N, CA, C and O of each residue as an XYZ file, in Angstrom:
824
protein
N     -38.368    115.458    103.019
C     -38.988    114.240    103.110
C     -38.401    113.436    101.846
O     -38.209    113.821    100.693
N     -38.179    112.165    102.465
C     -37.411    111.245    101.492
C     -38.661    110.523    100.741
O     -39.704    110.108    101.247
N     -38.172    110.491     99.137
C     -38.857    109.479     98.083
C     -38.670    108.134     98.578
O     -37.629    107.723     99.092
N     -39.856    107.389     98.376
C     -39.847    106.162     98.634
C     -39.721    105.502     97.061
O     -40.238    104.422     96.774
N     -39.041    106.231     96.214
C     -38.569    105.839     94.866
C     -37.545    105.043     94.755
O     -36.882    105.525     95.674
N     -36.936    104.250     94.371
C     -35.597    103.117     94.629
C     -34.797    103.658     93.373
O     -35.348    103.662     92.272
N     -33.743    104.029     93.501
C     -32.840    104.167     92.219
C     -31.984    103.260     91.968
O     -31.257    102.873     92.883
N     -31.885    102.778     90.826
C     -30.863    101.415     90.696
C     -30.142    101.818     89.588
O     -30.577    102.697     88.845
N     -28.894    101.166     89.367
C     -28.131    101.488     88.209
C     -28.545    100.498     87.292
O     -29.211     99.525     87.645
N     -28.231    100.673     86.290
C     -28.336     99.934     84.814
C     -28.026     98.266     85.020
O     -28.798     97.364     84.693
N     -26.750     98.114     85.622
C     -26.403     96.902     85.629
C     -27.861     96.303     86.870
O     -28.627     95.372     86.618
N     -27.877     97.023     87.949
C     -29.003     96.558     88.926
C     -30.449     96.315     88.581
O     -31.268     95.633     89.197
N     -30.598     97.007     87.475
C     -32.082     96.960     86.671
C     -31.935     95.407     86.089
O     -32.738     94.505     86.328
N     -30.901     95.305     85.385
C     -30.638     93.989     84.456
C     -30.511     93.222     85.382
O     -30.987     92.169     84.959
N     -29.974     92.978     86.967
C     -30.029     91.808     87.313
C     -31.187     91.619     88.195
O     -31.216     90.644     88.947
N     -32.496     92.788     88.152
C     -33.475     92.347     88.816
C     -34.279     91.897     87.758
O     -35.142     91.112     88.150
N     -34.300     92.171     86.281
C     -35.109     91.815     85.328
C     -34.586     90.245     84.892
O     -35.388     89.550     84.269
N     -33.450     89.778     85.170
C     -33.090     88.296     85.166
C     -33.664     87.490     86.131
O     -33.870     86.289     85.959
N     -33.972     88.193     87.295
C     -34.268     87.330     88.448
C     -35.949     87.049     88.452
O     -36.596     86.087     88.865
N     -36.371     88.352     87.794
C     -37.646     88.252     87.479
C     -37.954     86.846     86.807
O     -38.430     85.825     87.302
N     -37.443     87.183     85.270
C     -37.696     85.741     84.393
C     -37.423     84.332     85.096
O     -38.078     83.308     85.292
N     -36.398     84.693     85.321
C     -36.020     83.019     86.288
C     -37.172     82.639     87.018
O     -37.655     81.530     86.793
N     -37.726     83.448     87.924
C     -38.806     83.400     88.688
C     -40.045     82.820     88.191
O     -40.532     81.733     88.500
N     -40.612     83.936     87.155
C     -41.514     83.594     86.214
C     -41.690     82.317     85.537
O     -42.798     81.832     85.305
N     -40.160     81.579     85.107
C     -40.009     80.528     84.569
C     -40.396     79.255     85.499
O     -40.458     78.154     84.952
N     -40.690     79.384     87.058
C     -40.567     78.247     88.107
C     -42.048     77.803     87.732
O     -42.263     76.591     87.745
N     -43.000     78.586     87.428
C     -44.289     78.608     87.169
C     -44.894     78.528     85.717
O     -45.986     78.004     85.497
N     -44.139     79.058     84.794
C     -44.845     78.983     83.306
C     -43.780     78.322     82.263
O     -42.663     77.958     82.631
N     -44.092     78.245     81.367
C     -43.511     77.728     79.913
C     -42.645     78.805     79.478
O     -43.230     79.851     79.196
N     -41.484     78.789     79.369
C     -40.480     80.264     79.168
C     -40.931     80.710     77.610
O     -41.069     81.881     77.259
N     -41.148     79.445     76.683
C     -41.607     80.287     75.623
C     -42.875     81.056     75.431
O     -43.113     81.812     74.489
N     -43.686     80.764     76.472
C     -44.928     81.803     76.490
C     -44.465     82.904     77.098
O     -45.072     83.877     76.649
N     -43.529     83.264     78.059
C     -43.351     84.411     78.666
C     -43.512     85.621     77.882
O     -42.784     85.609     76.889
N     -44.277     86.736     78.009
C     -44.232     87.720     77.371
C     -43.281     89.087     78.029
O     -43.202     89.319     79.236
N     -42.648     89.850     77.016
C     -42.336     91.184     77.640
C     -43.384     91.542     78.787
O     -43.100     91.459     79.982
N     -44.904     92.042     78.191
C     -45.638     92.605     79.110
C     -45.770     91.898     80.294
O     -45.916     92.628     81.274
N     -45.762     90.520     80.547
C     -45.508     89.496     82.086
C     -44.256     90.060     82.518
O     -44.354     90.533     83.650
N     -43.033     90.180     81.966
C     -42.106     90.361     82.489
C     -41.903     91.784     83.291
O     -41.294     92.006     84.338
N     -42.767     92.826     82.266
C     -43.048     94.136     82.871
C     -44.030     94.401     84.021
O     -43.967     95.403     84.734
N     -44.908     93.462     84.141
C     -46.091     93.448     84.940
C     -45.586     92.876     86.393
O     -45.948     93.409     87.441
N     -44.909     91.995     86.361
C     -44.392     91.285     87.366
C     -43.295     91.757     88.024
O     -43.170     91.380     89.189
N     -42.479     92.478     87.576
C     -41.844     93.777     88.034
C     -42.180     95.257     88.376
O     -41.407     96.046     88.920
N     -43.477     95.516     87.968
C     -44.066     96.291     88.259
C     -43.633     97.738     87.376
O     -43.995     98.771     87.940
N     -42.974     97.898     86.189
C     -42.433     98.657     85.470
C     -42.983     98.484     83.733
O     -43.209     97.415     83.167
N     -43.087     99.660     83.231
C     -43.267     99.834     81.771
C     -42.531     98.886     80.657
O     -41.312     99.057     80.664
N     -42.956     98.005     79.780
C     -42.219     97.568     78.659
C     -41.038     98.656     77.995
O     -40.059     98.314     77.331
N     -41.394     99.939     78.342
C     -40.431    100.477     77.980
C     -39.070    100.803     78.729
O     -37.994    101.114     78.219
N     -39.400    100.650     80.098
C     -38.553    100.633     81.174
C     -37.479     99.554     80.897
O     -36.279     99.743     81.097
N     -38.119     98.172     80.324
C     -37.217     97.216     80.053
C     -36.623     97.089     78.902
O     -36.000     96.058     78.645
N     -36.729     98.218     77.934
C     -36.218     97.986     76.695
C     -35.123     99.118     76.698
O     -34.446     99.328     75.691
N     -34.984     99.769     77.745
C     -33.847    100.829     78.391
C     -32.674    100.203     78.600
O     -31.524    100.542     78.323
N     -33.222     99.003     79.257
C     -31.840     98.269     79.277
C     -31.228     96.883     78.524
O     -30.147     96.311     78.656
N     -32.255     96.637     77.783
C     -32.190     95.638     77.053
C     -32.793     95.563     75.609
O     -34.003     95.477     75.400
N     -31.855     95.603     74.654
C     -32.353     96.148     72.938
C     -33.181     95.263     72.546
O     -33.927     95.569     71.615
N     -33.282     93.833     73.189
C     -34.360     93.170     72.459
C     -34.889     91.881     73.551
O     -34.109     91.513     74.430
N     -36.165     91.284     73.428
C     -36.388     90.026     74.247
C     -35.240     89.051     74.026
O     -34.808     88.291     74.892
N     -34.821     89.143     72.864
C     -33.925     87.886     72.726
C     -32.603     88.357     73.532
O     -31.820     87.441     73.786
N     -32.298     89.450     73.903
C     -31.281     89.886     74.638
C     -31.791     90.010     76.293
O     -30.979     89.870     77.208
N     -32.596     90.165     76.426
C     -32.838     89.665     77.826
C     -32.611     87.830     78.160
O     -31.981     87.484     79.159
N     -33.227     86.762     77.163
C     -33.027     85.671     77.347
C     -31.623     85.231     77.155
O     -31.380     84.121     77.628
N     -30.537     85.913     76.505
C     -29.016     85.790     76.639
C     -28.718     86.412     77.954
O     -28.075     85.576     78.590
N     -28.875     87.420     78.614
C     -28.818     87.690     80.065
C     -29.322     86.625     80.942
O     -28.922     86.523     82.102
N     -30.258     85.763     80.381
C     -30.825     84.845     81.744
C     -29.951     83.836     81.644
O     -29.365     83.362     82.617
N     -29.780     83.359     80.199
C     -28.909     81.850     80.270
C     -27.697     82.336     80.842
O     -27.240     81.666     81.768
N     -26.975     83.531     80.428
C     -25.693     83.978     81.285
C     -25.726     83.943     82.860
O     -24.812     83.488     83.548
N     -26.761     84.420     83.286
C     -27.021     84.180     84.850
C     -26.580     82.545     85.592
O     -25.736     82.144     86.394
N     -28.110     81.724     84.491
C     -28.013     80.512     84.942
C     -26.971     79.844     84.710
O     -26.891     78.823     85.393
N     -26.100     80.036     83.973
C     -24.731     79.660     83.450
C     -23.673     79.497     84.430
O     -23.018     78.479     84.660
N     -23.561     81.145     85.216
C     -22.451     81.513     86.018
C     -22.883     80.686     87.066
O     -22.124     79.778     87.405
N     -24.198     80.854     87.775
C     -24.325     80.329     88.924
C     -24.254     79.013     89.030
O     -24.136     78.445     90.116
N     -24.315     78.468     88.000
C     -24.070     76.487     87.907
C     -22.693     76.208     88.070
O     -22.191     75.304     88.738
N     -22.079     77.162     87.326
C     -20.765     76.874     87.113
C     -19.764     77.386     88.364
O     -18.679     76.900     88.684
N     -20.435     78.461     88.935
C     -19.782     78.923     90.159
C     -20.147     77.574     91.403
O     -19.325     77.269     92.267
N     -21.312     76.996     91.285
C     -21.690     76.199     91.943
C     -20.658     74.813     92.527
O     -20.349     74.340     93.621
N     -20.341     74.497     90.925
C     -19.745     73.369     90.676
C     -18.270     73.176     90.621
O     -17.713     72.110     90.359
N     -17.537     74.613     90.966
C     -16.386     74.602     91.184
C     -16.003     74.755     92.621
O     -14.963     74.343     93.137
N     -17.230     75.566     93.347
C     -16.819     75.817     94.496
C     -17.304     74.350     95.424
O     -16.639     74.157     96.442
N     -18.355     73.392     95.129
C     -18.538     72.065     95.284
C     -17.416     71.708     95.458
O     -16.980     71.816     96.604
N     -16.716     71.269     94.615
C     -15.883     70.298     94.313
C     -14.394     70.580     94.660
O     -13.552     69.684     94.604
N     -14.041     72.093     95.087
C     -12.818     72.595     95.294
C     -12.395     72.186     96.812
O     -13.004     72.206     97.881
N     -10.979     71.775     96.399
C     -10.626     71.007     97.750
C     -10.850     69.690     98.058
O     -10.132     69.183     98.920
N     -11.697     69.037     97.529
C     -11.980     67.802     97.746
C     -11.005     66.786     97.035
O     -11.148     66.634     95.822
N      -9.981     66.048     97.729
C      -9.062     65.070     97.150
C      -9.669     63.892     96.436
O      -9.248     63.547     95.332
N     -10.358     63.456     96.867
C     -11.443     61.996     96.438
C     -12.350     62.562     95.174
O     -13.421     63.146     95.338
N     -11.765     62.302     93.922
C     -12.556     62.838     92.756
C     -14.206     62.286     92.986
O     -15.198     62.969     92.731
N     -14.217     61.029     93.473
C     -15.880     60.577     93.334
C     -16.583     61.391     94.706
O     -17.760     61.740     94.609
N     -15.848     61.665     95.928
C     -16.333     62.578     96.983
C     -17.119     63.739     96.073
O     -18.305     64.063     96.011
N     -15.788     64.268     95.324
C     -16.122     65.859     94.587
C     -17.421     65.716     93.684
O     -18.322     66.554     93.642
N     -17.377     64.430     92.911
C     -18.435     64.461     91.898
C     -19.835     64.327     92.722
O     -20.872     64.716     92.186
N     -19.849     63.749     94.086
C     -20.913     63.799     94.801
C     -21.463     65.223     95.029
O     -22.447     65.775     94.536
N     -20.493     65.683     95.967
C     -20.805     67.343     96.430
C     -21.287     68.339     94.776
O     -22.137     69.228     94.718
N     -20.551     67.889     93.776
C     -21.229     68.637     92.748
C     -22.966     68.419     92.301
O     -23.777     69.262     91.916
N     -23.128     66.912     92.536
C     -24.379     66.695     92.275
C     -25.305     67.106     93.298
O     -26.439     67.343     92.883
N     -25.121     67.238     94.442
C     -25.860     67.651     95.805
C     -25.785     69.343     95.689
O     -26.752     69.973     96.118
N     -24.655     70.060     95.118
C     -24.769     71.206     95.323
C     -25.964     71.743     93.708
O     -26.947     72.485     93.731
N     -25.412     71.094     92.648
C     -26.490     71.273     91.781
C     -27.813     71.203     92.202
O     -28.601     72.143     92.092
N     -28.092     70.078     92.699
C     -29.864     69.930     92.964
C     -30.294     70.984     93.876
O     -31.400     71.487     93.676
N     -29.427     71.475     95.053
C     -29.505     72.573     95.674
C     -30.191     73.658     95.043
O     -31.322     74.104     95.235
N     -29.110     74.056     94.104
C     -29.340     75.275     93.068
C     -30.825     75.447     92.517
O     -31.476     76.489     92.444
N     -31.290     73.809     92.049
C     -32.107     73.588     91.458
C     -33.420     73.792     92.077
O     -34.347     74.223     91.391
N     -33.606     73.461     93.570
C     -34.343     73.551     94.346
C     -34.853     75.094     94.630
O     -35.976     75.588     94.532
N     -33.678     75.619     94.993
C     -33.624     77.091     95.048
C     -34.075     78.150     94.191
O     -34.381     79.292     94.533
N     -34.088     77.507     92.708
C     -34.345     78.413     91.498
C     -34.776     77.308     90.337
O     -34.047     76.964     89.406
N     -36.178     76.804     90.606
C     -36.966     76.062     89.843
C     -37.045     76.525     88.611
O     -37.172     75.660     87.744
N     -37.007     77.695     88.244
C     -37.200     78.355     86.587
C     -36.055     78.237     85.979
O     -36.044     78.539     84.786
N     -34.680     77.732     86.670
C     -33.314     77.984     86.062
C     -33.472     76.500     85.110
O     -33.234     76.760     83.930
N     -33.759     75.253     85.297
C     -33.862     74.198     84.430
C     -35.026     74.605     83.359
O     -34.782     74.415     82.168
N     -36.009     75.039     83.660
C     -36.897     75.238     82.730
C     -36.410     76.275     81.842
O     -36.937     76.254     80.730
N     -35.515     77.207     82.045
C     -35.365     78.277     81.137
C     -34.037     77.574     80.115
O     -33.822     78.049     79.000
N     -33.217     76.409     80.661
C     -32.180     75.526     80.068
C     -32.932     74.804     79.143
O     -32.474     74.775     78.001
N     -33.908     74.254     79.344
C     -35.001     73.010     78.798
C     -35.734     73.738     77.574
O     -36.073     73.123     76.563
N     -35.942     75.093     77.764
C     -36.983     75.858     76.827
C     -35.903     76.392     75.820
O     -36.353     76.469     74.677
N     -34.555     76.791     75.956
C     -33.551     77.195     75.312
C     -32.971     76.073     74.079
O     -32.749     76.374     72.907
N     -32.838     74.995     74.577
C     -32.059     73.923     73.798
C     -33.219     73.354     72.878
O     -32.986     72.838     71.785
N     -34.855     73.530     73.568
C     -35.820     73.136     72.325
C     -35.816     73.960     71.539
O     -36.920     73.833     71.010
N     -35.395     74.638     71.139
C     -35.726     76.193     70.198
C     -35.054     75.223     68.634
O     -33.969     74.647     68.552
N     -35.811     75.299     67.890
C     -35.551     74.781     66.535
C     -34.600     75.261     65.413
O     -34.172     74.730     64.389
N     -34.405     76.665     66.094
C     -33.213     77.506     65.190
C     -32.239     77.805     66.121
O     -32.624     77.922     67.284
N     -30.879     77.978     65.843
C     -29.713     78.623     66.591
C     -29.919     79.873     66.997
O     -29.816     80.711     66.101
N     -30.182     80.273     68.078
C     -30.005     81.544     68.753
C     -28.888     81.639     69.576
O     -28.393     80.643     70.104
N     -28.484     82.695     69.715
C     -27.430     83.276     70.801
C     -27.640     82.724     72.077
O     -26.608     82.265     72.566
N     -28.798     82.608     72.874
C     -29.283     81.693     74.183
C     -29.120     80.354     73.934
O     -28.458     79.599     74.647
N     -29.779     80.007     72.819
C     -29.359     78.189     72.707
C     -28.091     78.051     72.139
O     -27.962     77.039     71.450
N     -27.177     78.739     72.228
C     -25.682     78.443     71.841
C     -24.910     78.261     73.031
O     -24.131     77.328     73.227
N     -25.270     79.585     74.137
C     -24.550     79.555     75.171
C     -25.182     78.606     76.458
O     -24.429     78.361     77.400
N     -26.587     78.083     76.467
C     -26.839     77.127     76.562
C     -26.023     75.768     76.692
O     -25.630     75.209     77.715
N     -25.856     75.328     75.099
C     -24.983     74.233     74.753
C     -23.835     74.357     75.427
O     -23.479     73.398     76.113
N     -23.026     75.540     75.377
C     -21.556     75.617     75.721
C     -21.476     75.514     76.948
O     -20.443     75.018     77.396
N     -22.847     76.074     78.154
C     -22.472     75.830     79.305
C     -22.524     74.069     79.407
O     -21.573     73.437     79.866
N     -23.652     73.481     78.957
C     -23.541     72.000     79.422
C     -22.324     71.195     78.781
O     -21.935     70.149     79.300
N     -21.760     71.703     77.678
C     -20.445     71.103     77.303
C     -19.314     71.346     78.349
O     -18.662     70.464     78.908
N     -19.199     72.630     78.510
C     -18.181     72.538     79.984
C     -18.284     72.001     81.302
O     -17.394     71.788     82.126
N     -19.849     71.768     81.382
C     -19.845     70.710     82.429
C     -19.638     69.503     82.465
O     -19.133     68.868     83.390
N     -20.110     69.026     81.211
C     -19.702     67.620     80.985
C     -18.268     67.441     81.218
O     -17.764     66.661     82.027
N     -17.477     68.490     80.185
C     -16.150     68.096     80.678
C     -15.313     68.219     81.971
O     -14.185     67.786     82.208
N     -16.108     68.879     82.691
C     -15.413     68.815     83.939
C     -15.836     67.906     85.084
O     -15.286     67.839     86.183
N     -17.159     67.045     84.560
C     -17.296     65.969     85.341
C     -16.407     64.541     84.682
O     -16.176     63.511     85.316
N     -15.965     64.853     83.112
C     -15.396     64.056     82.592
C     -13.816     63.839     83.435
O     -13.259     62.892     83.990
N     -13.485     65.282     83.171
C     -12.118     65.562     83.910
C     -11.797     64.772     85.546
O     -10.825     64.078     85.845
N     -12.828     65.113     86.305
C     -12.777     64.159     87.810
C     -13.261     62.569     87.352
O     -12.767     61.736     88.111
N     -13.950     62.094     86.489
C     -13.787     61.121     86.322
C     -12.414     60.161     85.957
O     -11.978     59.131     86.472
N     -12.009     60.900     84.963
C     -10.634     60.540     84.967
C      -9.596     60.425     85.636
O      -8.682     59.615     85.484
N      -9.786     61.732     86.859
C      -8.939     61.313     87.957
C      -9.191     60.125     88.907
O      -8.300     59.581     89.560
N     -10.461     59.785     88.919
C     -10.898     58.481     89.494
C     -10.441     57.253     88.908
O     -10.045     56.295     89.572
N     -10.517     57.300     87.339
C     -10.138     56.006     86.940
C      -8.574     55.918     87.110
O      -8.062     54.799     87.146
N      -7.678     57.216     87.233
C      -6.083     56.787     87.326
C      -5.846     56.243     88.467
O      -4.968     55.385     88.565
N      -6.647     56.677     89.619
C      -6.200     55.842     90.706
C      -7.092     54.460     91.147
O      -7.241     53.932     92.249
N      -7.565     54.145     89.942
C      -8.151     52.675     89.929
C      -9.949     52.874     90.705
O     -10.626     51.859     90.873
N     -10.309     53.784     90.959
C     -11.846     53.935     91.810
C     -12.750     53.490     91.059
O     -13.789     53.098     91.590
N     -12.561     53.413     89.243
C     -13.737     53.308     88.495
C     -13.894     51.750     87.959
O     -12.869     51.285     87.460
N     -14.640     51.197     87.988
C     -14.817     49.730     87.194
C     -13.821     49.511     86.265
O     -13.236     50.540     85.925
N     -13.410     48.382     85.698
C     -12.295     48.413     84.629
C     -13.039     48.434     83.290
O     -14.067     47.813     83.022
N     -12.433     49.146     82.602
C     -13.424     49.297     80.866
C     -14.255     50.343     80.938
O     -14.651     50.519     79.786
N     -14.786     51.211     81.717
C     -15.784     52.315     81.936
C     -15.368     53.121     80.891
O     -14.197     53.413     80.645
N     -16.422     53.499     80.237
C     -16.320     54.833     79.105
C     -16.275     56.347     80.282
O     -17.178     56.843     80.955
N     -15.227     56.624     80.170
C     -15.487     58.107     80.800
C     -16.557     59.122     80.084
O     -17.083     60.053     80.695
N     -16.779     58.855     78.873
C     -17.289     59.794     78.323
C     -18.800     59.624     78.513
O     -19.439     60.670     78.625
N     -19.505     58.395     78.569
C     -20.626     57.793     78.743
C     -20.777     58.035     80.042
O     -21.884     58.450     80.383
N     -19.678     57.835     81.141
C     -20.241     58.365     82.505
C     -20.354     59.454     82.478
O     -21.378     59.866     83.023
N     -19.526     60.384     81.932
C     -20.128     61.659     81.889
C     -21.489     62.425     81.986
O     -22.013     63.234     82.751
N     -21.826     61.707     80.727
C     -23.433     61.881     80.188
C     -24.007     61.201     81.120
O     -25.059     61.773     81.408
N     -23.881     60.433     81.632
C     -25.226     59.398     82.461
C     -25.220     60.449     83.700
O     -26.229     60.803     84.310
N     -23.975     60.852     83.940
C     -23.790     61.870     85.210
C     -24.936     63.325     85.190
O     -25.582     63.699     86.168
N     -24.955     63.977     83.798
C     -25.995     64.686     83.458
C     -26.971     64.355     83.357
O     -27.826     65.206     83.601
N     -27.482     62.889     82.930
C     -28.403     62.555     82.499
C     -29.267     62.101     84.292
O     -30.361     62.586     84.579
N     -28.758     61.456     84.941
C     -29.123     61.219     86.304
C     -29.636     62.509     86.946
O     -30.587     62.423     87.723
N     -29.008     63.860     86.651
C     -29.572     64.807     87.321
C     -30.926     65.496     86.262
O     -31.869     66.170     86.677
N     -30.689     65.125     84.967
C     -31.973     65.931     84.495
C     -33.074     64.921     84.797
O     -34.241     65.284     84.941
N     -32.671     63.594     84.897
C     -33.914     62.839     85.085
C     -34.558     63.320     86.585
O     -35.787     63.357     86.639
N     -33.879     63.648     87.667
C     -34.496     63.887     88.733
C     -35.136     65.343     88.618
O     -36.106     65.668     89.302
N     -34.591     66.096     87.807
C     -35.185     67.269     87.950
C     -36.493     67.351     86.571
O     -37.185     68.355     86.404
N     -36.559     66.617     86.069
C     -37.902     66.413     85.335
C     -38.819     65.831     85.642
O     -39.952     66.254     85.412
N     -38.587     64.734     86.226
C     -39.348     64.099     87.469
C     -40.326     65.328     88.255
O     -41.519     65.616     88.160
N     -38.996     65.974     89.202
C     -39.967     67.061     89.781
C     -40.859     68.269     89.520
O     -41.635     68.958     90.181
N     -40.294     68.215     87.946
C     -41.222     69.368     87.015
C     -42.776     68.957     86.780
O     -43.806     69.625     86.683
N     -42.432     67.257     86.721
C     -43.582     66.698     86.137
C     -44.708     66.610     87.440
O     -45.913     66.840     87.331
N     -44.069     66.260     88.555
C     -44.797     66.151     89.945
C     -45.264     67.916     90.442
O     -46.203     68.165     91.198
N     -44.635     68.644     90.002
C     -44.689     69.865     90.687
C     -43.728     70.146     91.932
O     -43.769     71.175     92.606
N     -43.233     69.536     92.046
C     -42.525     69.181     93.695
C     -40.801     69.254     93.561
O     -39.975     68.362     93.754
N     -40.651     70.387     93.239
C     -38.869     70.622     92.766
C     -38.404     70.409     94.071
O     -37.598     69.479     94.084
N     -38.652     71.047     95.481
C     -38.031     70.896     96.447
C     -37.531     69.433     96.876
O     -36.384     69.297     97.302
N     -38.292     68.480     96.774
C     -38.456     67.306     96.745
C     -37.021     66.512     96.419
O     -36.491     65.668     97.141
N     -36.511     67.038     95.065
C     -35.243     66.614     94.594
C     -34.051     66.380     95.777
O     -33.199     65.495     95.856
N     -34.291     67.349     96.522
C     -32.907     67.415     97.569
C     -33.047     66.256     98.289
O     -31.964     65.706     98.486
N     -34.333     65.491     98.916
C     -34.610     64.554     99.456
C     -34.037     63.327     98.847
O     -33.361     62.501     99.458
N     -34.474     63.259     97.166
C     -34.116     62.309     96.395
C     -32.655     62.091     95.959
O     -32.354     60.914     95.762
N     -31.766     62.946     95.787
C     -30.621     63.308     95.596
C     -29.582     62.264     95.918
O     -28.810     61.791     95.084
N     -29.625     61.937     97.225
C     -28.527     61.227     97.916
C     -28.804     59.908     97.026
O     -27.925     59.535     96.250
N     -29.833     59.310     97.118
C     -30.073     58.072     96.741
C     -29.786     57.830     95.090
O     -29.289     56.874     94.496
N     -30.266     58.993     94.665
C     -30.234     58.724     92.902
C     -28.839     58.618     92.719
O     -28.392     57.744     91.976
N     -27.798     59.734     93.557
C     -26.173     59.827     93.339
C     -25.593     58.112     93.490
O     -24.894     57.434     92.737
N     -26.154     57.849     94.643
C     -25.451     56.252     95.226
C     -25.882     55.373     93.957
O     -24.948     54.633     93.648
N     -26.986     55.216     93.131
C     -27.328     54.233     92.290
C     -26.218     54.434     91.162
O     -25.482     53.554     90.715
N     -26.257     55.819     90.786
C     -25.322     56.159     89.685
C     -23.920     55.674     90.158
O     -23.271     54.953     89.400
N     -23.426     56.028     91.358
C     -22.180     55.400     91.853
C     -21.554     54.105     91.871
O     -20.369     53.810     91.715
N     -22.888     53.149     92.160
C     -22.737     51.658     92.349
C     -22.371     51.516     90.939
O     -21.355     50.831     90.828
N     -22.787     51.876     89.956
C     -22.881     51.787     88.742
C     -21.556     52.102     87.798
O     -21.463     51.559     86.697
N     -20.735     52.829     88.189
C     -19.091     53.057     87.808
C     -18.103     52.799     88.626
O     -17.023     52.814     88.037
N     -18.010     52.496     90.097
C     -17.066     52.312     90.789
C     -16.208     51.037     90.800
O     -16.944     50.051     90.780
N     -15.234     50.800     90.818
C     -14.737     49.477     91.383
C     -14.960     49.104     92.435
O     -15.253     49.893     93.334
N     -14.874     47.645     92.641
C     -15.158     47.074     93.742
C     -14.179     46.817     94.722
O     -13.115     47.270     94.299
N     -14.064     46.398     95.627
C     -13.162     46.048     96.670
C     -11.768     45.989     96.278
O     -11.693     44.906     95.698
N     -10.947     46.374     96.264
C      -8.953     46.291     95.939
C      -9.193     47.083     94.555
O      -8.365     46.918     93.659
N     -10.057     47.753     94.392
C     -10.291     48.428     92.940
C     -10.335     47.540     91.626
O      -9.835     47.980     90.591
N     -10.811     46.546     91.658
C     -11.650     45.693     90.641
C     -13.047     45.695     90.790
O     -13.625     46.208     91.747
N     -13.636     45.080     89.774
C     -15.192     44.973     89.781
C     -15.384     43.913     88.600
O     -16.514     43.546     88.278
């Protein structure tokens, strides 16, 4: 007779825990989520969680790592093979929005960590992820500038920050309204507004 109990490796247990936290964050303030809630969601004991994580902070570090890796993977994959840097930016924008729509807890995790008053490993990881993201966007904008696709005098740094700001605005609005999937519909128009603010006019001038 086969047992219905599922045996998972330590790595798989950690992965399940991270996914559970991201799921919980889709409908709850990350700062209020307790070990008891995580364990209850997973139908395990708190002791079982601490067999795979030494502390609650270690869980949040793993969650931030999970979010950062998946966003980074999507950014790289979305822009890969697209020669036009502005088209690559659009692909990245839409891929990021799609990720958020599929994992609405992810932006809550990042926002929650960045709002901490003290510097924690998870907060530093979140900042590092955002810095890397901004640098990737700035690199594509630099490429666009080199082929005169941007309006003269445009600040690459400001344009990179505004790219992220446009994304964040969409995400925050969706969290406020409680309709995160709607950002997939709104994203193309939002990117078009952003693009019209940075690109050159006909003939490479504006």
